[in-house]
MIZAMI-978395 format. One line per 2 residues: their letters; for each residue x, y, z of C-alpha. Coordinates in steps of 0.05 Angstrom, whole numbers, plus 32768, in hexadecimal, padded with zeros to 4 digits. Example, Ala and Ser with C-alpha at 12.3 -4.5 7.8 and 13.67 -1.06 7.14 Angstrom:
<pts>
as	80F6/7FA6/809C  8111/7FEB/808F .
</pts>
This chain:
<pts>
mg	8001/8006/7FFE  8014/8045/7FF2 .
sa	801C/8080/8018  7FE0/8096/804A .
gi	7FF0/80E5/804B  7FE0/8116/8016 .
lt	8023/811A/7FF7  8045/80D6/7FD6 .
dr	8088/80C1/7FF3  80B1/80E1/7FBC .
qr	808A/811D/7FC1  8092/811A/8015 .
rf	80E3/8119/800C  80DD/815A/7FD6 .
aw	80B7/817D/8009  80EB/816D/803B .
lg	8123/8187/8013  80F9/81C9/8002 .
ff	80F0/81D5/8053  813E/81CF/8064 .
la	8153/81F0/8022  8127/8232/8034 .
af	8131/822A/8082  817E/8230/8073 .
qa	8171/8261/803D  814C/829A/8069 .
pl	818A/82A6/8099  81C4/82A5/805D .
aa	818C/82D3/8036  818D/8302/8079 .
iv	81DB/8306/8084  81E5/8314/803E .
id	81B1/8345/8024  819B/8383/8044 .
da	814C/8381/8032  8117/8354/8050 .
sw	8110/8323/8015  812B/82F0/8047 .
lf	80E5/82F1/805C  80D2/82CC/8025 .
av	80F8/828D/8031  80DA/8283/8075 .
vv	8093/8288/805A  809D/8254/8025 .
av	80C1/822A/8062  8081/8236/8093 .
vv	805A/8222/8054  807B/81E0/8044 .
at	807E/81CB/808D  8041/81CE/8093 .
vi	8029/81A6/8058  8059/816B/8077 .
la	8035/8179/80C1  7FF8/8179/809D .
dd	800E/8134/806D  802A/8114/80B6 .
gq	7FE0/8123/80D9  7FC7/80FB/809E .
rr	7FF7/80B9/809B  7FEC/80B4/80EE .
rp	7FA3/80B7/80EF  7F83/8072/80F8 .
vp	7F75/8044/80CD  7F24/803B/80CE .
ad	7F06/7FF7/80E0  7EE4/7FF5/809B .
ae	7F2F/7FF7/8072  7F50/7FC2/80A5 .
ae	7F1D/7F94/808E  7F22/7F93/8039 .
</pts>
């Protein structure tokens, strides 16, 4: 059986990669760039983290009794 979440396993790996890249890029950009454009990387990281958390919650949801019988 495949993944039980809203993301496939491959999409989940790419989401984690995107989260880490955005999370590491934001502080580096804040040091190098004088304006507040680094804030966009923070917003992207938060959005991706929200999707990962939603997927994790969907995967941890218990399987209904009807589905176990099949």
